[in-house]
C-alpha positions as CSV (number, residue, x, y, z in Angstrom):
1,M,83.2,101.0,107.5
2,A,87.0,102.0,108.0
3,Q,89.0,99.6,109.9
4,A,91.0,100.3,113.5
5,A,94.3,101.1,112.7
6,R,97.0,98.7,115.0
7,A,99.2,99.8,117.3
8,L,102.8,100.6,115.4
9,P,106.2,99.7,117.2
10,S,107.3,102.2,119.2
11,N,110.2,103.3,116.9
12,A,107.5,104.1,114.1
13,M,106.3,107.4,115.2
14,V,109.0,109.8,116.1
15,P,108.1,112.6,118.9
16,L,110.4,115.7,119.1
17,A,112.9,115.4,121.6
18,Q,111.5,118.5,123.4
19,G,108.3,116.2,123.9
20,G,106.2,118.6,121.9
21,L,104.1,118.3,118.8
22,G,105.2,121.2,116.7
23,L,101.5,122.3,115.8
24,C,101.4,124.6,112.6
25,P,100.2,128.0,114.1
26,L,96.3,128.6,113.3
27,D,94.5,131.3,111.8
28,V,91.3,132.8,113.5
29,G,89.4,130.0,112.0
30,G,91.6,127.4,113.4
31,S,93.1,126.5,110.1
32,C,97.0,125.8,109.6
33,I,98.6,129.1,108.4
34,L,100.5,127.5,105.3
35,N,103.0,130.1,104.4
36,H,104.6,130.3,107.8
37,P,108.1,130.6,108.1
38,M,108.5,127.8,110.2
39,K,106.7,125.5,107.8
40,M,110.2,124.0,106.7
41,N,109.7,121.6,109.8
42,R,106.5,120.5,108.7
43,E,107.1,120.1,104.8
44,L,108.4,117.0,103.1
45,F,109.9,116.5,99.8
46,V,107.9,113.8,97.5
47,G,110.1,112.6,94.8
48,N,109.4,110.0,91.7
49,T,105.9,111.1,91.5
50,P,104.4,109.8,88.0
51,P,103.4,112.3,85.2
52,G,100.1,113.7,85.6
53,T,99.7,113.2,89.4
54,D,96.7,114.8,90.7
55,D,97.3,117.2,93.5
56,Q,94.2,116.1,95.1
57,V,94.7,112.4,94.5
58,L,98.5,112.7,96.2
59,H,96.9,114.6,98.8
60,N,94.1,112.1,99.8
61,F,96.1,109.3,99.4
62,L,98.9,110.2,101.8
63,N,96.3,111.2,104.2
64,A,94.7,107.8,103.9
65,A,97.9,105.8,104.1
66,M,99.0,107.7,107.5
67,Q,95.4,107.3,109.0
68,R,95.2,103.7,108.2
69,V,98.7,102.6,109.6
70,G,98.0,104.8,112.6
71,L,100.9,107.6,111.8
72,A,98.3,110.5,112.4
73,L,98.2,112.0,115.8
74,P,94.7,111.0,117.2
75,N,94.2,114.0,119.6
76,L,93.8,116.6,117.2
77,P,90.4,115.8,115.6
78,T,89.4,119.6,115.1
79,I,92.8,120.2,112.9
80,N,92.3,119.7,109.3
81,A,89.0,117.6,110.3
82,G,91.8,115.0,112.1
83,K,94.0,114.6,108.9
84,P,97.8,115.0,109.1
85,V,98.5,116.4,105.7
86,V,97.3,119.7,105.2
87,Q,98.5,120.7,101.7
88,T,100.4,119.1,98.8
89,R,102.2,120.9,95.7
90,V,102.6,118.8,92.8
91,S,105.3,119.7,90.3
92,A,106.5,117.9,87.0
93,K,108.6,115.1,88.6
94,F,108.2,115.6,92.3
95,A,105.9,117.4,95.1
96,F,106.3,118.6,98.7
97,A,103.5,117.6,101.4
98,Q,103.1,120.0,104.5
99,T,101.6,118.5,107.5
100,R,99.8,120.1,110.6
101,T,102.7,118.8,113.3
102,E,106.7,118.2,113.4
103,V,105.6,115.0,114.8
104,E,103.4,114.0,111.7
105,A,106.1,115.1,109.3
106,A,108.8,112.8,110.8
107,N,106.0,110.1,110.8
108,L,105.1,110.7,107.1
109,L,108.8,109.9,106.5
110,N,107.6,106.2,107.0
111,L,105.8,106.0,104.1
112,T,109.0,106.5,101.8
113,G,109.1,103.5,99.0
114,I,105.0,103.1,99.2
115,P,103.7,102.5,95.4
116,F,101.7,105.1,93.9
117,M,100.3,104.9,90.4
118,G,103.0,102.2,89.2
119,A,105.6,104.2,91.0
120,F,107.6,104.0,94.5
121,L,107.5,107.5,96.2
122,R,110.5,108.7,97.5
123,I,109.7,111.0,100.8
124,T,112.5,112.8,102.4
125,R,113.4,115.9,104.1
126,P,113.8,119.0,101.9
127,G,117.0,120.3,101.0
128,K,116.7,123.3,103.2
129,Y,115.8,121.5,106.3
130,A,118.3,122.4,109.1
131,G,116.6,120.4,111.8
132,V,117.6,117.0,113.7
133,A,117.5,113.9,111.1
134,T,114.8,111.6,112.7
135,P,114.9,108.0,111.7
136,H,112.4,106.2,110.2
137,K,111.4,102.8,108.0
138,T,110.6,102.7,104.6
139,W,107.1,101.6,103.9
140,Q,107.7,98.0,103.1
141,E,109.5,97.7,106.6
142,L,106.4,99.0,108.3
143,T,103.9,97.0,106.6
144,G,105.9,93.7,106.8
145,Q,105.6,93.5,102.8
146,A,109.2,92.0,102.8
147,T,108.0,89.0,104.7
148,G,105.0,88.1,102.0
149,A,102.1,89.9,103.7
150,P,99.1,89.8,101.4
151,V,98.4,92.7,99.1
152,Q,95.5,95.0,100.0
153,P,94.3,98.4,99.0
154,I,94.7,101.9,100.6
155,G,91.5,104.2,100.3
156,G,90.9,102.7,96.6
157,A,94.1,104.0,95.6
158,V,96.9,101.5,94.5
159,V,99.4,100.2,97.3
160,S,100.7,97.1,96.8
161,A,101.6,96.2,100.4
162,A,99.6,95.0,103.1
163,L,98.4,97.1,105.3
164,P,98.3,96.0,109.3
165,G,95.3,95.0,110.8
166,A,93.1,95.6,107.7
167,G,90.3,93.4,106.8
168,G,90.8,91.4,109.6
169,G,93.4,89.6,107.9
170,G,92.0,89.5,104.3
171,G,88.9,90.5,104.1
172,A,86.7,91.9,102.0
173,E,88.1,95.0,100.0
174,V,86.7,98.4,101.3
175,F,86.8,101.7,99.1
176,D,87.1,104.6,100.8
177,P,83.9,106.8,99.8
178,N,85.7,110.1,100.1
179,N,87.7,109.5,96.7
180,K,84.5,107.9,95.0
181,I,84.3,111.2,92.9
182,F,87.8,110.7,91.7
183,R,87.0,106.7,90.8
184,E,83.5,107.3,89.0
185,L,83.1,108.0,85.2
186,F,80.1,109.2,83.5
187,V,78.6,106.7,80.4
188,G,76.6,108.5,77.9
189,N,74.5,107.1,75.3
190,T,73.4,103.7,77.0
191,L,69.9,102.2,76.7
192,P,67.8,101.7,79.7
193,D,67.3,98.0,79.5
194,W,70.9,97.2,79.6
195,N,72.2,94.8,82.3
196,P,74.5,96.6,84.4
197,D,76.7,93.5,85.5
198,E,77.1,93.0,81.7
199,L,78.0,96.5,81.0
200,K,80.7,96.2,84.0
201,D,81.9,92.7,82.5
202,F,82.6,94.5,79.0
203,F,84.6,97.2,80.4
204,N,86.7,94.7,82.5
205,Q,87.3,92.6,79.6
206,T,88.1,95.7,77.2
207,L,90.5,97.1,79.6
208,N,92.1,93.9,80.5
209,Q,92.3,92.9,76.7
210,V,94.3,96.4,75.7
211,N,96.5,96.7,79.1
212,L,94.5,99.6,80.2
213,F,94.5,99.1,83.8
214,Q,96.9,100.0,87.1
215,S,95.4,98.0,89.8
216,G,96.3,94.5,88.8
217,R,92.6,93.3,89.0
218,D,89.5,93.7,87.3
219,P,89.5,97.7,87.2
220,V,85.6,98.5,87.0
221,I,83.8,97.4,90.2
222,K,80.5,98.8,89.8
223,S,78.2,100.0,87.1
224,R,74.5,101.6,87.3
225,I,72.5,102.3,84.4
226,C,70.4,105.3,84.4
227,G,68.1,105.3,81.5
228,K,70.1,107.1,78.6
229,F,73.2,107.3,80.7
230,A,75.2,105.4,83.3
231,F,78.0,105.7,85.8
232,V,80.7,103.2,86.6
233,E,82.8,102.9,89.6
234,C,86.4,101.9,89.3
235,R,88.9,100.3,91.8
236,T,91.4,103.3,92.0
237,P,91.5,106.9,90.6
238,E,94.4,105.7,88.4
239,D,91.9,103.1,86.7
240,A,89.4,105.6,86.1
241,A,92.1,107.6,84.0
242,Y,92.9,104.8,81.8
243,A,89.1,104.1,81.2
244,L,88.4,107.2,79.6
245,N,90.5,106.0,77.0
246,L,87.4,103.9,75.8
247,N,85.5,107.3,75.0
248,G,83.9,106.3,71.6
249,I,84.1,102.5,72.0
250,P,81.1,100.5,70.5
251,Y,78.8,98.4,72.8
252,L,75.5,96.5,71.6
253,G,74.9,99.0,68.6
254,Q,75.8,102.5,70.7
255,E,78.9,104.6,70.7
256,L,79.5,105.2,74.4
257,K,80.6,108.8,75.7
258,M,83.0,108.5,78.6
259,T,83.9,111.4,80.8
260,R,84.1,112.9,83.9
261,P,81.0,113.3,86.0
262,S,80.2,117.1,86.0
263,R,80.9,117.3,89.6
264,Y,84.3,116.0,89.5
265,P,86.7,118.7,91.4
266,G,89.8,117.4,89.8
267,I,92.0,118.6,86.8
268,V,90.6,116.7,83.7
269,S,92.9,113.9,82.7
270,E,93.9,113.9,78.8
271,Y,92.8,110.8,77.0
272,H,92.8,109.5,73.6
273,S,89.3,108.9,72.0
274,M,89.6,105.5,70.8
275,G,93.4,106.7,69.4
276,P,96.1,104.0,69.3
277,Y,93.8,101.3,70.7
278,T,91.3,101.7,67.8
279,A,91.7,98.7,65.9
280,M,92.2,96.5,69.0
281,M,89.4,97.4,71.1
282,T,86.9,97.6,67.9
283,A,88.3,93.9,67.0
284,F,87.6,92.7,70.4
285,F,84.1,94.2,70.5
286,V,83.3,92.6,67.1
287,S,84.8,89.1,68.4
288,S,82.9,89.3,71.4
289,A,79.4,90.0,70.0
290,V,80.1,86.6,67.5
């Protein structure tokens, strides 16, 4: 269940001087017109994106972060399903994010410095922006990371800063079901009598052994056996991408097939089939079986 966001300091959310929201123009269906000439007031530059960043993963991540810490306007539930970011466009080393209102664009600036896939995003106004500069915090200032607040995840994605009020001060982790499809992998060539917990432990031990994980904790949180195939759910989308490198690894006499599920809507990541990790992972498997 989603946790309620705690109210932020008054200087965290920055309204327009005119007192308006700067809502995006809507088409006849009630959706934001993305290519409107005034989009420059609602668009931000996102720098320092890691190579291979998936557009949908970044889109979901920014929305989850803004909603979780109260930077999304709560009085627009019908515009973009209540989510502040309406579009992201990813290039090689940077991206652009467009919000539904000018206020939320100003609020999104407060996410600069947020950890994402091992990098720290730099969120600024684009060079062509000609509007008034709006004051904002960094992610670390906003979340109290500099004061040693505990680490918690955002929406199943990697965030190395605490979320204000999340989990009731260090409660159990909550993984966003909306991005589960990006965290889940199909495992082929299994056997019906395998124990799902033992399979999960095998993946975690192997991924930790060869340093193929990004979240800093056991990357696989759940597995379920469905006869001759299985599904594993990873802690983050990034952990799932790393786990694809286990394609072809031997387990209890079977050679496992690791792929994205057929309903996966994102871009299929490149991965190695036991490539540079063949010797290390095979040696680990053999030593574990002794």
